[in-house]
N, C-alpha and C positions, 0 to 999 in steps of 0.2 A: 504494500500500500504506500509506504513512504517513497518507494522508487517512482511510482506514478505521480505523486505530488511533486517530487523533485523535477521530473521531466516536464510537468505542466508549468512549473515556475520558470524553467529554462526557456520553454517555448514562448511564454508571455514576455519575458525580458527581451528575447531575440526579436520578436515581432515589433515591440515598441522601439527598439533601437533601429530596426530595419525601416520602419516608418519615418523615423527622424532623419536617417541618412537619405532616404528617397526625397524627402522634402528639402533637405539641404541641396541636393543636386538640382532640384527644380528651381531653387532660388527663393523658396518660400520660408524665410527664416523664422517667422512667427509660429508657423505650424511645426517647424522642426524643434522648437523649444517646448512645445506642448507636452510631450511624454516625460520630460525630466522631473517635474514635480510629482507625477504619478509614480515614477521609479523610486524617488526618495521616500514617499509615503509607503510604498511597497517594501522597501528595504527596512524602514523603521518598524513596520508591523512584524515582519518575519525575524528581524534581528532581536526584537524584544521577546518574541515568543521563544526563540532559542535560548536567549539569556536566562529567561525564567526557568526553562527546563534544566539547563546545566547548573544553575545555582542551587537548585533543589538536590541534584545528585551529589554535588560537592559537599553540601551540608550534611547529607547522610553519611558520606565517607568519613567526615571529621568525627562523627559520633561513635563510629566503630572502633 
């Protein structure tokens, strides 16, 4: 299951970056900058979820 989620995340990021690159080549700079706030929010959501998971595991290791 985790492998499918990881592949889905990779596909989303690659699609957003591809869209941005395509807009840059067309010369539409406003549209090219549109995916970057979405990518930042996407990173923050998944980075915090992973940070929460790892901090719980570390605290359990310290108790043993």
